Backbone as ProteinMPNN parsed JSONL, in Angstrom:
{"seq_chain_A": "MASMTNPTSLAFRAAVREDIPAIVTLVESAYRGDASRVGWTTEADLLDGQRIDPEGVIADIERDASQVLLAEQDGVLLACCHIERKGDFGYFGMFAVQPGRQGGGLGRAVLAEAERRLQTDMGCREVRMTVIDVRDDLIAWYERRGYRRTGEYAPFPYGDERFGIPKREDLRFEWLRKPLTTEHAA", "coords_chain_A": {"N_chain_A": [[30.108, -17.282, 24.385], [26.597, -17.87, 24.726], [24.512, -16.708, 27.339], [22.381, -18.865, 28.901], [18.959, -18.824, 28.888], [16.028, -19.421, 30.589], [13.181, -19.978, 28.816], [10.611, -20.256, 30.002], [10.647, -18.683, 32.322], [10.42, -16.17, 31.38], [8.838, -12.929, 31.19], [6.403, -11.467, 29.347], [5.34, -8.301, 27.912], [3.592, -5.417, 26.627], [5.195, -2.598, 25.516], [5.656, 0.697, 27.03], [5.679, 4.265, 26.98], [7.677, 4.934, 28.834], [9.491, 3.046, 28.593], [10.986, 3.455, 26.417], [13.859, 4.558, 26.352], [15.204, 2.375, 27.191], [14.568, 0.471, 25.306], [15.672, 1.551, 22.958], [18.425, 1.471, 23.632], [18.767, -1.244, 23.973], [18.235, -2.177, 21.26], [20.169, -0.747, 19.713], [22.521, -1.883, 20.793], [22.352, -4.495, 19.937], [22.702, -4.365, 17.275], [24.509, -2.428, 16.252], [27.934, -0.945, 16.305], [30.758, -1.941, 18.262], [29.962, -3.337, 20.575], [27.837, -4.933, 19.582], [29.049, -6.977, 18.287], [29.472, -9.079, 20.006], [27.164, -10.706, 19.874], [25.493, -12.56, 17.237], [23.883, -11.163, 15.444], [24.735, -8.776, 14.594], [25.011, -5.795, 12.656], [27.263, -4.28, 12.166], [29.214, -4.488, 10.294], [27.947, -3.678, 7.995], [26.505, -1.413, 8.325], [26.792, 1.883, 9.869], [26.126, 4.361, 12.423], [22.776, 5.078, 13.694], [20.348, 2.608, 14.659], [17.661, 2.724, 15.38], [15.302, 5.224, 16.39], [14.11, 7.251, 19.132], [11.662, 8.558, 18.423], [10.568, 6.887, 16.466], [10.022, 4.555, 17.929], [8.195, 5.454, 19.662], [6.108, 6.029, 17.898], [5.551, 3.36, 16.987], [4.681, 2.207, 19.393], [2.364, 3.727, 19.94], [0.669, 3.669, 17.706], [-2.418, 2.374, 16.348], [-3.282, -1.139, 16.394], [-0.7, -1.99, 16.768], [2.239, -2.931, 18.526], [5.002, -2.871, 20.695], [6.705, -5.428, 21.828], [7.919, -6.7, 24.875], [10.502, -8.687, 26.381], [11.187, -9.885, 29.462], [13.158, -10.758, 32.238], [13.076, -11.272, 35.656], [12.667, -8.509, 35.864], [14.453, -7.316, 34.05], [15.159, -6.064, 30.884], [15.458, -8.134, 28.229], [14.936, -8.695, 25.61], [13.312, -7.521, 22.619], [10.606, -6.714, 20.206], [8.758, -5.514, 17.386], [5.396, -5.726, 16.576], [2.668, -5.727, 14.283], [-0.514, -5.357, 12.987], [-1.307, -5.371, 9.681], [-3.556, -4.76, 7.567], [-4.511, -7.787, 6.239], [-2.458, -9.211, 7.119], [0.281, -9.824, 9.519], [2.839, -7.81, 10.728], [6.294, -8.179, 11.513], [9.046, -6.912, 13.172], [11.918, -4.902, 14.209], [13.474, -6.62, 15.936], [15.273, -7.582, 18.637], [17.801, -8.914, 20.638], [19.608, -9.075, 23.688], [22.994, -8.895, 23.118], [24.885, -10.756, 24.537], [23.12, -12.731, 25.272], [22.289, -13.992, 23.077], [21.689, -16.902, 20.972], [20.839, -18.738, 22.906], [18.187, -19.578, 22.915], [16.436, -17.666, 23.665], [15.656, -15.831, 21.638], [14.058, -17.479, 19.906], [11.959, -17.967, 21.688], [10.854, -15.496, 21.972], [10.121, -14.761, 19.313], [8.184, -16.803, 18.929], [6.25, -16.11, 20.795], [5.556, -13.555, 19.65], [4.458, -14.42, 17.211], [2.278, -15.864, 18.198], [0.76, -13.842, 19.448], [0.192, -12.171, 17.252], [-1.368, -13.982, 15.735], [-3.444, -14.934, 17.566], [-4.311, -12.648, 19.136], [-4.447, -10.576, 17.314], [-5.653, -11.521, 15.048], [-4.32, -12.305, 12.705], [-3.36, -14.131, 9.747], [-1.048, -14.619, 8.63], [2.408, -13.889, 8.767], [4.795, -11.284, 8.091], [7.998, -10.018, 7.22], [10.863, -7.874, 6.827], [14.24, -8.31, 5.805], [17.625, -7.477, 5.6], [19.007, -8.475, 2.55], [21.522, -9.551, 2.28], [22.106, -10.729, 4.644], [22.733, -13.592, 5.255], [23.097, -15.629, 7.325], [21.188, -14.795, 9.229], [18.713, -14.87, 7.675], [18.639, -17.561, 7.156], [18.34, -18.589, 9.86], [15.618, -17.654, 10.242], [14.46, -19.066, 8.204], [14.632, -21.642, 9.2], [12.718, -21.625, 11.09], [10.27, -21.602, 9.756], [9.899, -19.464, 7.957], [9.714, -18.137, 4.649], [11.63, -17.157, 1.811], [10.643, -14.607, -0.414], [11.516, -13.45, -2.753], [10.773, -10.92, -3.294], [11.559, -7.521, -3.079], [12.56, -4.544, -1.308], [13.668, -1.29, -1.44], [16.725, -0.207, 0.153], [16.825, 2.514, 2.504], [18.665, 4.573, 1.459], [20.502, 7.486, 2.299], [18.811, 8.373, 4.324], [19.492, 8.816, 7.447], [18.297, 7.978, 9.743], [18.086, 5.348, 9.641], [20.506, 4.244, 9.533], [23.956, 4.382, 8.442], [25.025, 3.427, 5.53], [27.573, 1.12, 4.668], [28.044, -0.145, 2.313], [27.028, -0.287, -1.142], [25.116, -2.066, -2.066], [22.71, -2.724, -0.578], [19.585, -3.965, 0.369], [16.232, -4.744, 1.123], [14.637, -7.912, 1.7], [11.526, -9.445, 1.481], [10.198, -11.736, 3.825], [7.989, -14.427, 4.566], [5.482, -16.161, 6.468], [2.996, -18.569, 7.079], [0.528, -18.339, 9.516], [-0.776, -20.695, 11.389], [-2.726, -23.076, 13.321], [-0.819, -24.996, 13.94], [1.436, -23.563, 14.148], [1.112, -21.899, 16.175], [2.329, -21.147, 19.42]], "CA_chain_A": [[28.966, -18.143, 24.632], [25.328, -17.229, 25.15], [23.927, -17.031, 28.608], [21.142, -19.593, 28.773], [17.772, -18.224, 29.522], [14.887, -20.316, 30.66], [12.101, -19.279, 28.225], [9.533, -20.323, 30.836], [10.748, -17.667, 33.219], [10.285, -14.89, 30.709], [7.635, -12.206, 31.281], [6.187, -10.676, 28.203], [4.399, -7.299, 28.042], [3.626, -4.308, 25.724], [5.976, -1.421, 25.954], [4.948, 1.956, 27.198], [6.608, 5.307, 26.695], [8.782, 5.016, 29.808], [10.364, 1.928, 28.175], [11.663, 3.859, 25.204], [15.249, 4.574, 26.411], [15.786, 1.006, 27.326], [14.414, -0.209, 23.911], [16.693, 2.089, 22.041], [19.637, 1.058, 24.044], [18.884, -2.702, 23.556], [18.354, -2.422, 19.784], [21.434, -0.321, 19.252], [23.502, -2.836, 21.281], [22.27, -5.753, 19.223], [22.995, -4.23, 15.843], [25.51, -1.331, 15.917], [29.094, -0.833, 17.142], [31.555, -3.115, 18.765], [29.138, -4.104, 21.555], [26.95, -5.863, 18.906], [29.775, -8.111, 17.787], [29.365, -10.155, 20.992], [26.192, -11.572, 19.426], [25.59, -12.857, 15.91], [22.932, -10.419, 14.746], [25.335, -7.48, 14.343], [25.074, -5.188, 11.264], [28.278, -3.362, 12.311], [30.021, -4.484, 9.072], [27.09, -3.24, 6.907], [25.95, 0.009, 8.625], [27.211, 2.75, 10.95], [24.976, 5.292, 12.704], [21.798, 4.503, 14.624], [19.377, 1.547, 14.131], [16.333, 3.299, 15.644], [15.389, 6.524, 17.134], [13.048, 7.32, 20.017], [10.367, 8.968, 17.748], [10.064, 5.654, 15.739], [9.597, 3.699, 18.858], [6.97, 6.055, 20.154], [5.061, 5.727, 16.795], [5.223, 1.939, 17.073], [3.922, 2.028, 20.619], [1.065, 4.414, 19.976], [-0.111, 3.395, 16.489], [-3.433, 1.268, 16.425], [-2.997, -2.419, 15.913], [0.698, -2.062, 16.785], [2.716, -3.18, 19.785], [6.387, -3.201, 20.906], [6.667, -6.57, 22.772], [9.197, -6.79, 25.584], [10.69, -9.904, 27.028], [11.902, -9.551, 30.563], [13.379, -11.681, 33.274], [13.439, -10.593, 36.86], [12.547, -7.098, 35.646], [15.509, -6.848, 33.17], [14.833, -6.219, 29.518], [16.405, -8.989, 27.526], [14.66, -8.757, 24.092], [12.033, -6.797, 22.102], [10.318, -6.822, 18.837], [7.647, -4.828, 17.062], [4.45, -6.429, 15.815], [1.582, -4.841, 13.89], [-1.508, -5.878, 12.019], [-1.35, -4.42, 8.514], [-4.55, -5.356, 6.735], [-4.799, -9.124, 6.485], [-1.286, -9.918, 7.683], [0.995, -9.154, 10.566], [4.301, -7.485, 10.385], [7.32, -8.391, 12.563], [10.297, -6.218, 13.053], [12.762, -4.317, 15.386], [13.724, -7.69, 16.753], [16.58, -7.425, 19.217], [18.106, -9.756, 21.838], [20.89, -8.685, 24.224], [24.034, -9.778, 22.434], [25.355, -11.929, 25.318], [21.999, -13.705, 25.476], [21.899, -14.631, 21.798], [22.099, -18.277, 20.842], [20.404, -19.646, 24.061], [16.785, -19.971, 22.915], [15.506, -16.474, 23.888], [15.046, -15.277, 20.426], [12.992, -18.425, 19.546], [10.938, -17.816, 22.602], [10.241, -14.129, 21.706], [9.489, -14.949, 18.073], [7.022, -17.7, 19.035], [5.235, -15.225, 21.438], [5.101, -12.637, 18.805], [3.631, -15.028, 16.292], [1.001, -16.262, 18.949], [0.04, -12.669, 19.561], [-0.29, -11.816, 15.864], [-2.509, -14.846, 15.305], [-4.471, -14.964, 18.559], [-4.798, -11.363, 19.609], [-4.699, -9.577, 16.193], [-6.316, -12.202, 13.962], [-3.501, -12.4, 11.508], [-3.139, -15.498, 9.267], [0.275, -14.719, 8.039], [3.354, -12.901, 9.26], [5.77, -10.909, 7.026], [9.056, -9.192, 7.795], [11.988, -7.603, 5.903], [15.534, -8.563, 6.266], [18.646, -7.1, 4.617], [19.097, -9.699, 1.876], [22.851, -10.054, 2.43], [22.253, -11.316, 5.964], [22.451, -15.0, 4.976], [22.894, -16.394, 8.635], [19.889, -14.405, 9.806], [17.648, -15.346, 6.866], [18.641, -19.007, 7.4], [17.677, -18.728, 11.014], [14.13, -17.478, 10.032], [13.877, -20.209, 7.353], [14.471, -22.894, 10.071], [11.491, -21.351, 11.863], [9.16, -21.734, 8.853], [9.801, -18.431, 7.032], [10.183, -18.404, 3.341], [12.01, -15.965, 1.058], [9.615, -14.299, -1.37], [12.071, -12.862, -3.987], [10.192, -9.566, -3.366], [12.526, -6.709, -2.456], [12.208, -3.247, -1.098], [15.056, -0.61, -1.36], [17.236, 0.383, 1.508], [16.613, 4.034, 2.557], [19.935, 5.391, 1.353], [20.246, 9.001, 2.516], [18.027, 8.62, 5.565], [20.389, 8.403, 8.517], [17.508, 7.433, 10.809], [18.17, 3.91, 9.475], [21.905, 3.976, 9.55], [24.817, 5.002, 7.372], [25.514, 2.279, 4.758], [29.036, 0.915, 4.35], [28.035, -0.729, 1.022], [26.107, 0.237, -2.068], [24.221, -3.119, -2.568], [21.921, -3.126, 0.503], [18.144, -3.905, 0.025], [15.504, -5.649, 2.009], [13.863, -8.932, 1.136], [10.356, -9.89, 2.272], [10.027, -13.079, 4.183], [6.719, -14.617, 5.069], [5.175, -17.399, 7.143], [1.574, -18.68, 7.456], [0.14, -18.588, 11.007], [-1.739, -21.706, 11.522], [-2.733, -23.538, 14.644], [0.316, -25.751, 14.205], [2.576, -22.593, 14.369], [0.908, -21.099, 17.391], [3.102, -21.785, 20.421]], "C_chain_A": [[27.823, -17.529, 25.147], [25.025, -17.65, 26.559], [22.651, -17.728, 28.361], [20.072, -18.892, 29.528], [16.646, -19.209, 29.521], [13.687, -19.669, 30.071], [10.793, -19.339, 29.235], [9.538, -19.284, 31.972], [10.681, -16.315, 32.753], [8.933, -14.281, 31.018], [7.561, -11.416, 30.039], [5.138, -9.617, 28.485], [4.61, -6.299, 26.934], [4.369, -3.247, 26.324], [5.135, -0.222, 26.111], [6.122, 3.058, 27.045], [7.843, 5.313, 27.581], [9.797, 3.98, 29.432], [11.294, 2.323, 27.103], [13.211, 3.964, 25.333], [15.811, 3.202, 26.523], [15.674, 0.2, 26.053], [15.42, 0.278, 23.019], [18.077, 1.572, 22.348], [19.88, -0.492, 23.658], [19.084, -2.836, 22.046], [19.695, -1.948, 19.244], [22.565, -1.313, 19.68], [23.486, -4.111, 20.481], [22.696, -5.596, 17.817], [24.153, -3.3, 15.444], [26.72, -1.386, 16.94], [29.755, -2.057, 17.58], [30.859, -3.962, 19.711], [28.281, -5.149, 20.829], [27.732, -7.028, 18.353], [29.84, -9.274, 18.79], [28.282, -11.193, 20.465], [26.454, -11.77, 17.793], [24.658, -12.098, 14.916], [23.528, -8.99, 14.297], [25.226, -6.943, 12.879], [26.195, -4.176, 11.144], [29.091, -3.364, 10.968], [29.241, -3.937, 7.864], [26.763, -1.742, 7.14], [26.588, 0.593, 9.863], [25.92, 3.51, 11.443], [23.974, 4.48, 13.617], [20.989, 3.513, 13.878], [17.972, 2.044, 14.294], [16.477, 4.588, 16.31], [14.063, 6.484, 18.072], [11.637, 7.616, 19.401], [9.767, 7.697, 17.061], [9.472, 4.752, 16.685], [8.24, 4.2, 19.393], [5.789, 5.734, 19.103], [4.598, 4.329, 16.765], [4.36, 1.664, 18.278], [2.51, 2.555, 20.569], [0.147, 4.157, 18.802], [-1.158, 2.245, 16.805], [-2.835, 0.119, 15.785], [-1.501, -2.642, 15.878], [1.191, -2.137, 18.297], [4.212, -3.454, 19.704], [6.277, -4.18, 22.058], [7.968, -6.575, 23.491], [9.265, -8.16, 26.276], [11.603, -9.612, 28.231], [12.112, -10.773, 31.516], [13.891, -11.061, 34.563], [13.486, -9.034, 36.66], [13.609, -6.526, 34.665], [15.103, -7.221, 31.71], [15.88, -7.005, 28.834], [16.136, -9.054, 26.054], [13.358, -7.952, 23.856], [11.814, -7.135, 20.651], [9.035, -5.873, 18.637], [6.728, -5.661, 16.233], [3.259, -5.494, 15.473], [0.712, -5.587, 12.877], [-1.556, -4.871, 10.93], [-2.395, -5.126, 7.467], [-4.746, -6.86, 7.098], [-3.565, -9.896, 6.986], [-0.636, -9.187, 8.769], [2.36, -8.881, 10.205], [5.112, -7.671, 11.705], [8.602, -7.67, 12.283], [10.885, -5.737, 14.288], [13.051, -5.418, 16.375], [15.167, -7.584, 17.339], [16.728, -8.321, 20.488], [19.459, -9.235, 22.383], [21.964, -9.551, 23.597], [24.572, -10.835, 23.17], [24.327, -13.007, 25.565], [21.709, -14.357, 24.158], [22.537, -16.029, 21.686], [21.615, -19.253, 21.899], [18.986, -19.915, 23.957], [15.889, -18.801, 23.168], [14.964, -15.998, 22.68], [13.898, -16.184, 19.888], [11.71, -18.189, 20.309], [10.103, -16.47, 22.261], [9.465, -14.167, 20.37], [8.188, -15.772, 18.141], [5.823, -16.865, 19.72], [4.68, -14.157, 20.552], [4.156, -13.215, 17.819], [2.23, -15.428, 16.95], [0.172, -14.958, 19.095], [-0.594, -12.142, 18.281], [-1.53, -12.556, 15.462], [-3.715, -14.674, 16.266], [-5.125, -13.571, 18.893], [-5.156, -10.445, 18.463], [-5.405, -10.237, 15.036], [-5.607, -12.311, 12.71], [-3.313, -13.88, 11.071], [-1.787, -15.626, 8.696], [1.152, -13.632, 8.649], [4.422, -12.588, 8.205], [6.782, -9.944, 7.774], [9.943, -8.88, 6.549], [13.304, -7.783, 6.577], [16.5, -8.041, 5.189], [19.075, -8.406, 3.915], [20.508, -10.282, 1.904], [23.105, -10.719, 3.82], [21.957, -12.75, 5.967], [22.24, -15.859, 6.261], [21.526, -16.073, 9.18], [18.674, -14.986, 8.994], [17.594, -16.878, 7.088], [18.02, -19.401, 8.805], [16.104, -18.687, 10.949], [13.663, -18.702, 9.268], [13.717, -21.508, 8.266], [13.297, -22.746, 10.95], [10.246, -21.243, 11.022], [9.016, -20.487, 7.961], [10.304, -18.764, 5.684], [10.571, -17.126, 2.592], [10.985, -15.848, -0.083], [10.237, -13.912, -2.78], [11.528, -11.504, -4.175], [11.192, -8.682, -2.567], [12.014, -5.197, -2.226], [13.645, -2.498, -0.983], [15.391, -0.211, -0.021], [17.159, 1.843, 1.463], [17.956, 4.788, 2.576], [19.662, 6.887, 1.64], [19.476, 9.389, 3.674], [18.7, 8.033, 6.747], [19.698, 7.904, 9.694], [17.648, 5.941, 10.769], [19.538, 3.374, 9.417], [22.668, 4.574, 8.359], [25.433, 3.755, 6.732], [26.93, 2.247, 4.545], [29.116, 0.269, 2.891], [26.905, -0.16, 0.21], [24.985, -0.772, -2.556], [23.127, -3.479, -1.494], [20.453, -3.036, -0.086], [17.511, -4.901, 0.97], [14.721, -6.701, 1.161], [12.712, -9.283, 1.985], [10.431, -11.343, 2.502], [8.641, -13.224, 4.76], [6.478, -15.974, 5.62], [3.663, -17.45, 7.409], [1.503, -18.832, 8.929], [-1.038, -19.436, 11.083], [-1.715, -22.17, 12.956], [-1.487, -24.362, 14.947], [1.578, -24.849, 14.483], [2.397, -21.94, 15.712], [1.552, -21.936, 18.588], [2.37, -21.585, 21.731]], "O_chain_A": [[27.971, -16.66, 26.006], [25.248, -18.799, 26.941], [21.836, -17.185, 27.614], [20.257, -18.431, 30.654], [16.351, -19.788, 28.475], [13.126, -18.813, 30.756], [9.992, -18.406, 29.185], [8.475, -19.035, 32.542], [10.843, -15.365, 33.519], [7.949, -15.016, 31.109], [8.527, -10.748, 29.669], [4.159, -9.891, 29.179], [5.681, -6.288, 26.328], [4.235, -2.973, 27.516], [4.085, -0.067, 25.487], [7.312, 2.748, 26.997], [8.934, 5.659, 27.128], [10.917, 4.04, 29.938], [12.293, 1.646, 26.86], [13.868, 3.46, 24.422], [16.864, 2.928, 25.947], [16.528, -0.63, 25.738], [16.033, -0.529, 22.32], [18.838, 1.263, 21.431], [20.921, -0.918, 23.156], [19.998, -3.53, 21.601], [20.31, -2.629, 18.423], [23.495, -1.517, 18.9], [24.523, -4.762, 20.353], [23.034, -6.59, 17.174], [24.696, -3.437, 14.348], [26.611, -1.756, 18.108], [29.297, -3.154, 17.26], [31.067, -5.175, 19.731], [28.012, -6.194, 21.421], [27.114, -8.021, 17.968], [30.244, -10.371, 18.407], [28.477, -12.401, 20.602], [27.399, -11.26, 17.19], [24.662, -12.37, 13.715], [22.826, -8.173, 13.701], [25.371, -7.745, 11.956], [26.196, -3.333, 10.248], [29.598, -2.314, 10.572], [29.833, -3.752, 6.8], [26.763, -0.942, 6.204], [26.893, -0.133, 10.809], [24.818, 3.305, 10.933], [24.279, 3.428, 14.179], [20.92, 3.53, 12.649], [17.143, 1.808, 13.415], [17.552, 5.015, 16.734], [13.098, 5.775, 17.786], [10.62, 7.037, 19.782], [8.553, 7.5, 17.104], [8.449, 4.154, 16.351], [7.287, 3.435, 19.542], [4.708, 5.256, 19.447], [3.414, 4.066, 16.551], [3.377, 0.931, 18.168], [1.577, 1.933, 21.077], [-1.054, 4.407, 18.9], [-0.8, 1.264, 17.456], [-2.048, 0.21, 14.842], [-1.034, -3.414, 15.041], [0.624, -1.495, 19.181], [4.675, -4.154, 18.803], [5.814, -3.822, 23.141], [9.025, -6.471, 22.868], [8.251, -8.716, 26.696], [12.715, -9.125, 28.026], [11.292, -11.691, 31.546], [14.946, -10.429, 34.602], [14.314, -8.366, 37.279], [13.635, -5.309, 34.481], [14.785, -8.355, 31.351], [17.053, -6.632, 28.83], [17.024, -9.436, 25.292], [12.505, -7.759, 24.722], [12.651, -7.726, 19.968], [8.363, -5.513, 19.603], [7.177, -6.271, 15.262], [2.899, -4.61, 16.25], [1.199, -6.343, 12.036], [-1.801, -3.686, 11.157], [-2.012, -5.962, 6.648], [-5.135, -7.138, 8.233], [-3.642, -11.098, 7.242], [-0.94, -8.012, 8.974], [2.994, -9.624, 9.456], [4.658, -7.359, 12.806], [9.179, -7.835, 11.208], [10.424, -6.107, 15.368], [12.894, -5.194, 17.576], [16.141, -7.507, 16.59], [15.8, -8.415, 21.292], [20.368, -8.98, 21.593], [21.854, -10.777, 23.552], [24.774, -11.887, 22.563], [24.666, -14.095, 26.029], [20.883, -15.269, 24.141], [23.635, -16.32, 22.161], [21.918, -20.444, 21.833], [18.485, -20.503, 24.915], [14.687, -18.892, 22.921], [13.761, -15.74, 22.665], [12.868, -15.664, 19.458], [10.599, -18.193, 19.778], [8.873, -16.426, 22.288], [8.333, -13.691, 20.281], [7.211, -15.446, 17.468], [4.663, -16.913, 19.311], [3.493, -13.839, 20.634], [3.117, -12.608, 17.561], [1.182, -15.327, 16.312], [-1.038, -15.0, 18.873], [-1.753, -11.729, 18.252], [-2.525, -12.019, 14.975], [-4.822, -14.326, 15.854], [-6.348, -13.424, 18.907], [-6.06, -9.62, 18.592], [-5.742, -9.538, 14.08], [-6.253, -12.409, 11.667], [-3.131, -14.761, 11.911], [-1.411, -16.727, 8.295], [0.656, -12.563, 9.007], [4.9, -13.485, 7.511], [6.468, -9.234, 8.73], [9.825, -9.462, 5.471], [13.48, -7.461, 7.752], [16.214, -8.155, 3.997], [19.468, -9.354, 4.594], [20.665, -11.455, 1.565], [24.205, -11.2, 4.094], [21.0, -13.158, 6.623], [21.343, -16.7, 6.303], [20.777, -16.975, 9.556], [17.736, -15.523, 9.584], [16.489, -17.409, 7.197], [17.293, -20.388, 8.915], [15.407, -19.536, 11.503], [12.644, -19.31, 9.593], [12.799, -22.309, 8.089], [12.89, -23.743, 11.548], [9.216, -20.816, 11.544], [8.034, -20.444, 7.219], [11.218, -19.575, 5.541], [9.893, -16.108, 2.734], [10.527, -16.849, -0.636], [9.583, -14.033, -3.816], [11.817, -10.92, -5.22], [11.619, -9.079, -1.483], [11.124, -4.728, -2.935], [14.624, -3.061, -0.492], [14.553, 0.082, 0.832], [17.424, 2.41, 0.402], [18.313, 5.499, 3.516], [18.641, 7.427, 1.215], [19.431, 10.564, 4.038], [18.509, 6.853, 7.041], [20.354, 7.427, 10.621], [17.359, 5.286, 11.771], [19.735, 2.168, 9.267], [22.103, 5.166, 7.439], [26.279, 3.102, 7.344], [27.512, 3.29, 4.249], [30.214, 0.18, 2.342], [25.942, 0.38, 0.755], [24.08, -0.414, -3.309], [22.651, -4.611, -1.58], [20.149, -2.168, -0.903], [18.171, -5.774, 1.533], [14.226, -6.404, 0.074], [12.903, -9.419, 3.193], [10.681, -12.128, 1.588], [8.129, -12.289, 5.376], [7.212, -16.9, 5.273], [3.1, -16.478, 7.913], [2.395, -19.433, 9.527], [-2.169, -18.998, 10.876], [-0.855, -21.766, 13.738], [-1.103, -24.442, 16.114], [2.606, -25.318, 14.973], [3.358, -21.483, 16.331], [1.364, -23.144, 18.733], [2.834, -22.047, 22.773]]}, "name": "protein", "num_of_chains": 1, "seq": "MASMTNPTSLAFRAAVREDIPAIVTLVESAYRGDASRVGWTTEADLLDGQRIDPEGVIADIERDASQVLLAEQDGVLLACCHIERKGDFGYFGMFAVQPGRQGGGLGRAVLAEAERRLQTDMGCREVRMTVIDVRDDLIAWYERRGYRRTGEYAPFPYGDERFGIPKREDLRFEWLRKPLTTEHAA"}
C-alpha cells in the first residue's frame, strides 16, 4: 500500500549537479530490479541494467530550456521528472516516484506541476512524451490525465545499454500528447 503524501506539503525545485546521485538512485529504484516491484511503474520484467546514467542527468540539468524537476517533502526526494521546451512543444520524461509512495497522489501532483511549468514558465502549448508501448497500465494512467496515444512510434535503442538491457524483442516507444490550455494548468 502506498504511503499517502499530502501534495500541498511538497516543495518543488529545479535540480542542480549535487542532486545527481539521489536522482539516479530514485529513478533506478522506480524502474529496475526487485526494489521497483514495490511500485507499479517497474520495468523489471521488460529490461535489466540501468535506466539512466549520471551523464544523461547532467545534460538534462545543464541544457538550455531544460529542467529536472524535484519534488521533496521535509528535504527528502520523493519524485522527479525531466521537462524541456523543444520548439513549440514541451517534452516530459524521466518521471520517477519512490516505489513505496506510488498510488497516493504524488505522481499526479508532480505531473500537474510539470505541466504548469511547461505552459507558464516555458510557453508550451502542448506536452509530449514517449512510453514503452507494452506498458498498458502506465499508458492508461496518462490517458486518464488527458494524454492521447498518437499511433506514432520510435524504436527502442537496442544495443545501447545506457537505456537498459531488453528482455524482449518487441519494445518500442509510442508518443503521447496533451494540449496545455488554461483548463489543464493546475
